[in-house]
C-alpha positions in Angstrom: 14.5 10.1 -8.8 16.2 8.0 -11.6 16.7 9.2 -15.1 13.7 9.0 -17.1 11.1 8.2 -13.9 8.3 10.2 -14.3 5.9 8.5 -11.5 6.7 7.9 -8.4 4.4 5.4 -6.2 4.6 5.0 -2.4 2.9 2.5 -0.4 2.6 1.5 3.3 1.0 0.0 5.9 1.0 2.5 8.6 -0.2 0.5 11.4 -3.8 1.4 13.0 -2.6 2.7 16.9 -5.5 4.5 17.8 -5.0 4.5 21.7 -4.1 7.7 23.1 -1.9 5.9 25.7 1.6 5.0 25.7 2.3 0.8 26.0 4.3 0.1 29.3 7.6 -1.4 26.8 7.6 1.8 24.7 7.1 4.0 27.9 9.9 2.2 29.4 12.0 3.0 25.9 11.6 6.9 25.7 8.9 6.0 22.9 5.7 6.9 22.0 3.5 5.2 19.3 0.5 7.8 19.5 -0.7 8.8 16.5 -0.3 12.9 17.4 3.5 11.7 17.3 3.8 9.3 14.4 1.8 11.4 11.9 4.6 13.9 11.3 7.0 11.2 10.9 4.9 10.0 8.1 4.7 13.7 6.6 8.6 13.7 6.8 8.7 10.3 4.7 6.7 11.7 2.6 8.5 14.8 2.2 11.7 12.9 2.0 11.0 11.1 -1.0 8.1 13.5 -2.3 6.0 10.3 -4.3 3.3 11.6 -6.8 0.7 9.0 -5.0 0.9 7.7 -1.7 -1.5 4.2 -0.8 -1.8 3.6 2.5 -3.8 0.6 4.5 -4.8 1.0 8.1 -5.3 4.9 7.9 -8.1 5.5 10.5 -10.4 8.6 11.2 -7.6 9.0 14.3 -4.3 9.0 12.2 -6.5 10.7 9.3 -7.2 14.1 11.9 -3.5 14.2 12.3 -1.9 13.6 8.8 -4.1 14.9 6.4 -3.5 18.1 7.0 0.1 17.8 6.5 -0.4 16.0 3.1 -2.1 18.6 2.3 0.3 21.4 2.8 2.7 19.7 0.5 0.1 19.6 -2.5 -1.6 16.2 -1.8 -5.3 15.5 -2.7 -7.3 12.2 -1.9 -8.4 9.9 -4.2 -11.0 8.5 -2.0 -14.4 8.9 -3.3 -16.6 11.2 -1.8 -19.4 8.9 -1.1 -17.5 6.1 0.5 -17.1 5.4 4.4 -14.3 5.7 6.6 -11.8 4.6 4.0 -8.7 2.8 5.7 -7.1 2.2 2.0 -6.6 5.6 0.8 -4.9 6.8 -2.1 -3.4 10.4 -1.9 -1.8 12.1 -5.1 -0.2 15.2 -6.0 -2.9 16.8 -7.9 0.2 19.2 -9.5 1.7 16.4 -11.4 -1.7 14.1 -12.0 -5.2 14.7 -12.7 -8.1 12.4 -11.3 -10.0 10.9 -13.8 -12.1 8.5 -11.9 -11.8 6.8 -8.1 -13.7 3.9 -6.4 -14.1 2.3 -3.2 -15.2 -1.0 -2.0 -15.6 -2.2 1.9 -15.3 -5.7 1.2 -17.9 -8.5 2.4 -19.4 -10.1 3.7 -18.1 -7.7 6.8 -16.9 -11.2 9.2 -13.8 -11.2 6.9 -13.3 -7.4 7.0 -12.7 -6.3 10.4 -15.2 -3.4 11.1 -14.5 -2.1 7.9 -10.8 -2.0 7.5 -10.7 -4.5 4.5 -11.0 -2.7 1.6 -10.0 -1.7 -2.5 -9.7 1.7 -3.6 -9.3 2.3 -7.1 -8.2 5.4 -8.9 -7.4 6.2 -12.7 -5.3 9.1 -13.4 -3.7 11.1 -16.2 0.0 12.4 -15.9 0.0 15.8 -16.3 3.2 16.7 -18.3 3.2 13.4 -20.3 -0.4 12.5 -21.1 -0.2 9.3 -19.9 -3.3 7.5 -18.5 -2.9 5.0 -15.7 -4.1 3.3 -12.7 -3.5 2.2 -9.5 -5.4 0.0 -6.6 -4.6 -0.1 -3.4 -6.0 -3.1 -0.9 -6.2 -4.5 2.4 -7.2 -8.4 2.4 -8.5 -10.2 5.7 -5.6 -11.1 7.7 -5.8 -14.2 9.8 -4.6 -17.7 8.9 -6.4 -20.6 8.2 -5.1 -22.4 11.3 -6.7 -19.4 13.3 -9.9 -19.2 11.1 -11.0 -21.6 8.9 -12.1 -20.1 5.4 -9.3 -17.5 5.6 -7.7 -18.4 2.7 -10.9 -18.5 0.5 -12.2 -15.2 1.6 -8.7 -13.5 1.1 -9.2 -15.2 -2.4 -12.6 -13.7 -3.1 -11.5 -10.5 -2.4 -8.9 -10.6 -4.7 -11.6 -11.9 -7.4 -13.5 -8.6 -6.4 -10.8 -6.7 -6.9 -9.6 -8.3 -10.7 -13.3 -7.7 -11.7 -11.9 -3.8 -10.7 -9.1 -4.1 -12.9 -10.6 -6.0 -15.8 -13.4 -3.2 -15.7 -10.7 -0.3 -16.0 -8.4 -2.1 -18.4 -11.9 -2.2 -20.6 -12.3 1.1 -20.5 -8.9 2.7 -20.4 -6.7 0.4 -21.9 -3.8 1.5 -19.4 -0.9 0.5 -17.4 -2.5 -0.8 -13.8 -0.8 -0.7 -10.6 -1.6 -2.8 -7.6 -0.3 -2.3 -3.9 -1.5 -3.2 -0.3 -1.1 -5.9 2.5 -2.5 -8.7 1.6 -1.8 -10.9 4.3 -0.6 -14.0 2.1 2.4 -14.9 1.0 3.4 -15.6 -2.9 3.1 -18.9 -3.6 -0.7 -18.9 -1.5 -3.5 -19.0 -3.8 -4.6 -14.8 -4.0 -1.3 -14.2 -5.0 -1.4 -16.7 -7.3 -5.1 -15.5 -8.6 -2.8 -12.2 -9.5 0.2 -14.0 -11.4 -2.2 -15.8 -13.3 -4.0 -12.7 -14.9 -0.1 -11.5 -16.0 0.4 -9.3 -13.0 4.3 -8.8 -12.8 5.4 -7.9 -8.9 7.2 -4.9 -9.1 10.1 -6.2 -7.8 10.8 -9.0 -10.6 9.7 -6.1 -13.1 12.1 -3.5 -12.0 15.1 -2.8 -14.8 17.1 -1.1 -12.4 17.1 -2.3 -8.9 14.4 -4.4 -7.2 14.7 -4.9 -3.3 14.0 -8.4 -2.1 13.4 -7.9 1.7 10.3 -9.3 3.3 9.5 -5.8 4.4 8.7 -6.8 7.7 9.6 -5.8 10.9 8.7 -6.0 14.8 6.6 -3.2 15.9 3.5 -3.8 18.2 2.2 -2.4 21.5 3.4 -5.3 23.5 6.9 -5.7 21.8 8.0 -2.5 21.2 9.9 -2.2 17.9 13.3 -3.8 16.4 14.7 -4.8 13.2 13.6 -8.4 14.2 11.0 -10.2 11.6 9.0 -13.1 12.6 8.5 -14.0 8.9 9.4 -17.6 7.7 12.0 -16.0 5.4 14.1 -12.7 4.7 13.4 -12.8 1.0 10.2 -11.2 -0.6 9.1 -14.2 -2.5 8.7 -16.4 0.6 8.5 -14.1 3.3 6.5 -11.1 2.2 2.7 -9.8 3.0 2.8 -6.7 1.4 2.7 -6.9 -2.4 3.2 -4.2 -5.7 2.5 -5.7 -9.4 2.3 -4.3 -12.4 -0.2 -5.2 -15.5 -1.0 -4.3 -18.9 2.1 -2.2 -19.1 4.4 -3.9 -21.9 2.2 -2.7 -24.7 2.1 0.8 -23.5 6.0 1.3 -22.6 5.4 1.2 -19.1 8.9 0.7 -17.5 9.3 0.0 -13.2 12.6 1.4 -12.9 13.0 0.7 -9.4 11.0 -0.8 -6.4 12.5 -0.3 -2.8 12.0 -1.3 0.2 12.9 1.8 2.8 14.6 0.7 5.8 16.1 3.7 7.4 16.0 3.7 10.6 13.6 6.0 11.9 10.7 4.3 9.9 10.7 1.5 12.4 9.1 2.8 15.3 6.6 4.0 12.9 4.5 0.3 11.9 6.1 -3.2 11.2 6.0 -2.6 7.4 8.9 -0.7 6.2 7.5 1.6 3.3 7.3 0.4 -0.6 9.0 2.7 -3.3 7.8 2.1 -7.0 9.8 4.4 -9.5 8.3 4.1 -13.2 8.6 5.3 -16.6 5.4 5.8 -17.9 
């Protein structure tokens, strides 16, 4: 970690492939996308970068059965409230480094915009044990379709962001702490949902980074029918015009919180795990 960094956040949409069969295109390539194979490799990413917080999207019960115990062995605890449903957007944290003060989970409604409960947010407020600093993390997955395919999709995402912003404002009112928001938001920076964040003063972490901010769009092909490659189908290779995954920081300036590095991890072995490159945020609290 760079000098002064005392908080590392790893964020990744890990691709919900729940089937126990190997698609033909993968079998032909001699590869296996099943959770029983991918889970150890996600654990290896965590072991390699050892974040203090790991936020995920598309985290199914099927993957949980393979990955949760591996994370536990590395010292991670889930911040998901015990009364929540199956949480597809969980937060895992290292209990040796952080104390959980509060957690909340919300599945977006109405259900027509939630894909059987997969679209939600989880929020968590933490105390950093060695510094005593308090901060919060919210991770989310927004509705995925375009207006061309399903009319009202942008408005649905905007409504979900509005709900998330109410949670962020409530945390700010109670704790007055820096707040990080991560997740797959299924829309570009110039669209209404992301502009809602920017108008509230949220700063994209790739722009806030003082040492290095990766500007890649964070996407590549990985699907049952296409196999996997480094090719991206986004309209631009640049983050501002081509990224659907977003990481923000808010209410941080007065607390002296500094994003030092925002990186998009593109090591080769991540390509066959999910169509999203993992995002890494190194912070000085």
